[in-house]
C-alpha positions in Angstrom: 43.9 -84.8 32.0 43.0 -87.0 35.1 39.7 -85.3 36.2 39.3 -87.7 39.1 42.6 -86.6 40.4 41.7 -82.9 40.0 38.4 -83.4 41.9 40.1 -85.2 44.8 42.6 -82.3 45.0 39.8 -79.7 45.0 37.9 -81.6 47.8 41.1 -82.0 49.8 42.5 -78.4 49.6 39.6 -76.0 48.5 36.3 -77.3 49.7 37.2 -77.4 53.3 38.0 -73.6 53.9 35.4 -72.4 51.4 32.6 -74.6 52.9 33.6 -73.4 56.4 33.3 -69.7 55.3 29.8 -70.4 53.7 28.6 -72.3 56.7 29.6 -69.7 59.3 28.2 -66.7 57.2 25.0 -68.5 56.9 25.0 -69.1 60.6 25.8 -65.4 61.5 22.8 -64.3 59.1 20.5 -66.8 60.8 21.5 -65.5 64.3 20.9 -61.9 63.4 17.6 -62.8 62.0 16.6 -64.6 65.1 17.9 -61.8 67.4 15.6 -59.1 65.9 12.8 -58.3 68.3 10.9 -55.1 69.3 12.0 -53.5 72.6 10.6 -50.7 74.8 11.9 -47.4 73.9 14.5 -46.0 76.3 14.5 -42.4 77.3 17.9 -40.8 77.5 18.9 -38.3 80.0 22.2 -37.1 81.4 24.1 -37.9 84.3 26.3 -36.3 87.0 29.7 -36.5 88.7 30.7 -34.8 92.0 33.3 -33.6 94.5 36.3 -35.7 94.9 38.3 -36.5 98.0 41.7 -35.0 98.5 44.6 -37.0 97.3 47.1 -36.8 100.1 46.2 -36.0 103.7 42.6 -36.5 104.7 42.0 -32.9 103.6 38.6 -31.3 104.7 35.8 -32.2 102.5 33.8 -29.2 103.6 32.8 -27.2 100.5 34.5 -23.9 99.8 33.0 -20.6 100.6 31.9 -19.5 97.2 30.5 -16.2 95.9 26.9 -16.3 97.2 24.1 -16.5 94.8 22.0 -13.4 94.4 19.5 -13.1 97.3 16.4 -13.8 95.3 13.5 -15.5 97.1 11.5 -18.2 95.6 7.8 -18.1 96.0 6.8 -21.8 96.2 3.0 -21.1 96.1 3.1 -18.9 93.0 5.9 -20.5 91.0 4.6 -22.2 87.9 6.3 -25.6 87.1 7.9 -25.9 83.7 5.7 -26.8 80.9 5.8 -30.2 79.3 7.7 -28.8 76.4 10.4 -27.5 78.5 10.8 -30.5 80.8 12.8 -33.6 80.2 10.5 -36.5 79.3 10.3 -38.8 82.4 9.1 -42.4 82.3 8.0 -42.6 85.8 8.9 -42.1 89.4 10.5 -44.6 91.7 8.1 -46.3 94.0 9.1 -46.5 97.7 10.1 -49.8 99.3 7.4 -52.2 99.7 9.3 -54.6 101.9 12.8 -55.5 103.0 13.4 -57.4 99.8 12.7 -54.5 97.6 14.8 -55.0 94.6 15.0 -53.2 91.3 16.2 -54.4 88.0 16.6 -52.9 84.6 17.0 -54.5 81.2 20.2 -53.7 79.5 21.7 -54.2 76.1 23.3 -57.6 75.7 26.1 -56.6 73.2 29.4 -54.6 73.4 28.6 -52.9 70.1 31.9 -51.0 70.1 33.7 -54.4 69.7 31.5 -55.1 66.7 32.2 -51.8 65.2 36.0 -52.1 65.6 36.0 -55.1 63.3 33.2 -54.4 60.9 34.2 -51.8 58.3 30.8 -50.5 57.5 28.7 -47.5 58.6 26.7 -49.3 61.4 24.6 -46.2 61.7 23.0 -46.9 58.4 22.1 -50.5 59.2 18.5 -50.8 60.3 18.7 -53.3 63.2 15.8 -53.3 65.7 15.7 -53.8 69.4 18.6 -53.3 71.9 21.1 -54.3 69.2 20.0 -51.6 66.9 19.7 -49.0 69.7 23.3 -49.6 70.9 24.8 -49.5 67.4 23.1 -46.2 66.6 24.2 -44.7 70.0 27.7 -45.7 69.7 27.8 -44.6 66.1 26.6 -41.2 66.9 29.0 -40.8 70.0 32.0 -41.8 68.0 31.5 -39.5 65.1 29.3 -41.4 62.8 26.5 -39.9 60.8 23.7 -40.6 63.2 22.4 -38.0 65.5 22.4 -38.1 69.3 19.5 -37.4 71.6 17.2 -34.7 70.5 18.8 -34.8 67.0 22.0 -33.3 68.0 24.9 -34.1 65.8 27.8 -35.6 67.8 30.3 -36.3 65.0 32.4 -33.8 63.0 29.5 -31.2 62.9 29.8 -30.8 66.7 32.7 -28.6 67.6 33.0 -30.1 71.0 33.8 -33.5 69.5 37.3 -32.4 68.7 37.9 -31.2 72.4 36.6 -34.4 73.8 38.7 -36.6 71.5 41.8 -34.7 72.4 41.1 -35.1 76.0 40.4 -38.8 75.7 43.7 -39.1 73.9 45.5 -37.3 76.7 43.9 -39.6 79.3 44.8 -42.7 77.4 48.4 -41.5 77.1 48.7 -40.7 80.9 47.2 -43.9 82.2 49.4 -45.8 84.6 50.7 -49.2 83.7 48.3 -50.8 86.3 45.4 -49.2 84.6 44.8 -46.4 87.0 45.1 -42.6 87.1 46.4 -40.5 90.0 46.9 -39.1 92.4 43.9 -40.6 94.1 43.8 -43.8 92.2 40.3 -45.2 93.0 38.5 -41.9 92.5 40.5 -40.7 89.5 40.2 -44.0 87.7 36.6 -44.0 88.3 36.2 -40.5 86.8 38.4 -41.3 83.8 36.6 -44.5 83.1 33.2 -42.6 83.0 34.6 -40.1 80.4 35.3 -43.1 78.0 32.0 -44.8 78.7 30.2 -41.5 78.2 31.6 -41.4 74.9 30.5 -44.9 73.8 33.9 -46.5 74.4 34.1 -49.9 75.9 36.7 -52.6 76.2 36.0 -53.6 72.6 36.7 -50.2 71.2 39.3 -50.0 68.5 41.0 -46.9 69.7 40.4 -46.9 73.5 39.6 -50.5 74.1 42.6 -51.4 76.0 42.5 -48.2 78.1 38.9 -49.0 79.2 39.7 -52.6 79.9 42.7 -51.8 82.1 40.7 -49.2 84.1 37.9 -51.7 84.7 40.4 -54.4 85.8 42.1 -51.9 88.2 38.9 -51.1 89.9 37.7 -54.8 90.1 41.0 -55.8 91.5 40.9 -53.2 94.3 37.6 -54.1 95.7 37.8 -55.7 99.2 36.0 -58.9 100.2 33.5 -56.7 102.1 32.6 -54.9 98.7 34.4 -51.6 99.6 36.5 -50.0 96.8 39.7 -48.9 98.7 43.4 -49.2 98.7 43.4 -49.7 102.4 41.2 -51.7 104.7 40.3 -48.7 107.0 37.2 -46.5 106.3 38.0 -42.8 106.2 36.5 -39.5 105.0 37.9 -39.8 101.5 36.9 -43.5 101.1 33.2 -42.7 101.1 33.7 -40.6 97.9 36.2 -43.1 96.4 33.7 -46.0 96.8 30.8 -44.2 95.4 32.6 -43.0 92.2 34.1 -46.6 91.6 30.6 -48.2 92.2 29.2 -45.7 89.7 31.9 -46.5 87.1 31.8 -50.2 87.5 28.0 -50.3 87.2 28.1 -48.4 83.9 30.9 -50.6 82.7 28.8 -53.6 83.4 25.8 -52.2 81.7 27.8 -51.4 78.5 30.0 -54.6 78.3 27.9 -57.1 80.2 31.1 -58.7 81.6 29.6 -61.3 83.9 32.1 -60.8 86.7 31.3 -57.1 87.0 27.7 -57.8 88.3 28.9 -59.3 91.5 31.3 -56.3 91.9 28.3 -53.9 91.3 26.0 -55.6 93.7 28.5 -55.8 96.6 29.4 -52.2 96.3 25.8 -51.0 96.0 24.9 -53.0 99.2 27.4 -51.0 101.2 25.8 -47.8 100.0 22.2 -48.9 100.8 23.3 -50.2 104.2 25.2 -46.8 104.9 22.2 -44.6 104.3 20.9 -42.5 107.2 17.3 -42.9 108.4 16.6 -39.4 107.0 17.7 -40.5 103.4 21.1 -38.9 103.1 24.7 -40.1 103.8 27.7 -38.9 105.8 31.5 -39.5 106.1 32.4 -43.1 106.6 28.8 -44.0 106.3 28.2 -42.9 109.8 24.5 -42.9 111.0 24.9 -39.8 113.3 23.0 -36.5 113.1 25.2 -34.9 110.4 24.3 -35.2 106.8 26.4 -34.2 103.8 25.0 -33.2 100.4 28.2 -33.6 98.5 28.7 -37.2 99.8 25.1 -37.9 99.2 25.2 -36.8 95.6 27.8 -39.4 94.7 25.9 -42.2 96.6 22.7 -41.4 94.7 24.5 -41.4 91.3 26.1 -44.7 92.2 22.8 -46.2 93.3 21.0 -45.0 90.0 23.7 -46.6 88.0 23.3 -49.9 89.8 19.5 -49.6 89.4 19.4 -49.2 85.7 21.9 -51.9 85.1 20.1 -54.5 86.8 21.7 -54.9 90.3 19.7 -57.2 92.5 20.1 -55.6 95.9 17.6 -55.6 98.7 16.2 -52.2 99.3 17.9 -50.5 96.3 14.8 -48.9 94.8 13.6 -47.8 98.3 17.0 -46.2 99.1 16.8 -44.1 96.0 13.3 -43.0 96.8 14.2 -42.1 100.5 17.2 -40.1 99.3 14.9 -37.7 97.5 13.2 -36.9 100.8 16.5 -36.5 102.4 17.6 -34.0 99.8 14.6 -31.8 100.5 15.8 -31.2 104.0 19.0 -29.7 102.6 17.1 -27.3 100.6 16.2 -23.7 101.9 12.4 -23.1 101.4 12.8 -19.4 100.6 15.5 -19.6 97.9 15.4 -23.2 96.6 19.2 -23.4 97.2 20.8 -26.6 98.8 23.2 -26.4 101.7 26.2 -28.6 102.3 25.5 -29.9 105.9 22.8 -27.7 107.1 19.9 -25.9 105.6 20.6 -22.3 105.0 22.1 -19.9 102.3 23.5 -22.7 100.2 25.9 -22.4 97.4 26.1 -22.9 93.7 27.7 -26.4 93.6 25.4 -27.9 96.2 22.4 -26.4 94.5 23.4 -28.1 91.2 24.0 -31.4 93.1 20.6 -31.2 94.8 18.6 -30.3 91.7 20.5 -32.9 89.7 19.9 -35.8 92.0 16.2 -35.0 92.4 16.0 -35.2 88.6 17.8 -38.5 88.6 15.5 -40.0 91.1 12.4 -39.3 89.3 11.4 -35.8 90.3 12.3 -33.7 87.4 9.0 -31.9 87.4 8.5 -31.5 91.1 8.3 -28.1 92.7 11.4 -28.6 94.9 13.5 -29.5 91.7 12.1 -26.4 89.8 13.0 -24.2 92.8 16.7 -25.4 92.6 16.8 -24.9 88.8 15.4 -21.4 89.3 18.3 -20.6 91.7 20.8 -21.7 89.1 19.6 -19.4 86.4 21.8 -16.6 87.8 25.0 -18.5 87.7 27.8 -17.2 85.5 30.7 -19.1 83.8 33.9 -16.8 83.8 37.3 -18.5 83.4 39.0 -15.2 84.7 36.6 -15.0 87.8 35.9 -18.5 88.6 34.5 -20.0 91.8 36.8 -21.7 94.4 36.1 -25.2 92.8 35.2 -24.0 89.2 35.3 -27.3 87.3 33.3 -29.2 89.9 30.8 -26.3 90.3 30.4 -25.9 86.5 30.0 -29.6 86.0 27.2 -29.9 88.5 25.4 -26.8 86.9 25.8 -28.3 83.5 24.3 -31.5 84.3 21.3 -30.0 86.2 20.5 -27.4 83.6 20.8 -30.0 80.7 18.2 -32.2 82.3 15.8 -29.2 82.3 16.4 -28.6 78.4 14.9 -25.2 78.9 16.0 -21.6 78.0 18.5 -21.6 81.0 20.4 -24.6 79.4 20.6 -23.0 76.0 22.2 -19.9 77.6 24.6 -22.0 79.9 25.6 -24.4 77.2 27.0 -21.6 75.1 28.9 -20.2 78.0 30.4 -23.5 79.1 31.4 -24.7 75.7 33.1 -21.3 75.0 35.0 -21.2 78.1 36.2 -24.9 78.0 37.1 -24.6 74.2 39.1 -21.5 74.7 41.0 -22.7 77.7 41.9 -26.3 76.7 45.6 -27.0 76.7 47.3 -27.9 73.4 47.9 -31.5 74.7 44.1 -32.0 75.2 44.0 -31.6 79.0 42.6 -28.8 81.2 44.0 -27.2 84.3 41.5 -25.7 86.6 41.6 -21.9 86.2 43.8 -19.9 88.6 42.2 -16.5 88.3 40.1 -16.9 91.3 40.4 -14.4 94.2 40.2 -17.5 96.5 42.6 -20.3 96.9 41.7 -22.7 94.1 41.7 -26.2 95.9 41.0 -28.0 92.7 44.7 -27.7 91.7 45.6 -30.0 94.5 43.8 -32.8 92.7 45.9 -32.3 89.4 44.9 -32.3 85.7 43.1 -35.7 85.6 40.5 -34.3 87.9 40.0 -31.0 85.9 40.1 -32.9 82.5 37.6 -35.6 83.4 35.1 -33.0 84.7 35.6 -30.8 81.6 35.0 -33.9 79.4 31.9 -35.0 81.3 30.4 -31.5 81.0 31.0 -31.4 77.2 29.5 -34.9 76.9 26.3 -33.9 78.6 24.2 -33.6 75.5 25.2 -37.1 74.1 26.2 -39.4 76.9 25.3 -43.0 76.3 26.3 -44.6 79.6 23.3 -46.5 81.0 22.8 -44.2 84.0 21.8 -41.5 81.6 18.6 -43.4 81.0 15.4 -42.4 82.7 14.2 -44.9 85.3 11.7 -47.2 83.7 8.8 -48.7 85.5 8.0 -51.3 82.9 10.4 -54.1 82.4 11.2 -55.6 78.9 8.7 -58.4 78.3 10.3 -61.8 78.6 10.8 -64.0 75.5 8.4 -66.7 75.1 9.6 -68.4 72.0 12.0 -71.2 72.1 13.6 -70.2 68.8 14.7 -66.9 70.0 18.4 -66.6 70.4 20.5 -64.1 72.5 23.9 -63.2 70.9 26.2 -61.8 73.5 29.8 -60.6 73.0 32.0 -60.1 75.9 
């Protein structure tokens, strides 16, 4: 036997592939070891979505006349704020603008963990990684049905009955996506809403089941941003465009935070700049970003959500933090002092949906424990959720109420969550979609927007207790400490 010949054969045909595998495995373990580092804890909260523009003609965006809330006055002087046990933990309030170059940045995770999960056949929730890497793995594992628990220990996998409803709805949205990556009829707004439902479930462009859906949606929005930074299918500003732009800004900001696709940062910052520059001196926004006397709570709610998403995902935009702080002051002018309810374009009786928007946005801007916010939440305690007797815009109204009450985590949320879960689970279509209830005594204007609108708002309501999109995080005053060691390595997967 010619051992020398056998040895040469082994070196030529075996050692190369085996050596390569050994080398790369060792390198991967080394990178994981280097990437472990402590990080600041992130407080998770929830997040909102609001009224959409009309799909065809420039339909009026005036809110519908809804059943009035019970006339129950709110005593500001004697009302006791919620206790620390009932209130959502808040990490700090936003400081006002110090100068014109006021910017705000937030550290974000560097990895699209759903990509990792799609190619590694292990229970990532059981792996004890530290830092942002470990946080993102546990979050996505919980949201996609793993064994880990979501915020506040809530199971989000098979033990949660809403998970099946959410997955059926996401499947329906995936199957009804247009070839260009959009959803209709209002492509910019509907695509933004649909994208938010997938991001809220922990899905990104690297997800095994929904990755292509998410990637096409992101690309559609990015491809339809004008040079000015405006998200629009036309170059003319109009009433619906102000809604469309804010929704798309919100979705792109969250997509950047969860994927760290480098090109999305520029899209996010250009879009946020338009919103900051379009803010009125009083702190709110109006149609077409006009600076006139009229203000609009519905329009403003979308802008505030979009700015919050840009803030927590590290957008470097002059005046961003100050614009969010000023918006809270503007919201207070929309709130009636005796009832705590928020009006649409003038202070007065208010309605259910605008009260949900106002309370929610005050929570998102750092005022969860303030008296004005508590007054709005107090007004929402009387709201009912009845599929056979809905409001004029039921899915939108219920979504706003859901988000605001979830932030409070009090007894009102416990009662409301049972109602909304019951009604949505009972009335989901067999194919996974929802149609807005038609049992209203009023004309239900939501039906004009189609099933994508109703389905996305239903999903976002059900996802409230375990959303993982970055805007769900509380605003942090402290930044992650910079690395000081030369041997620290950042591993980023796009």
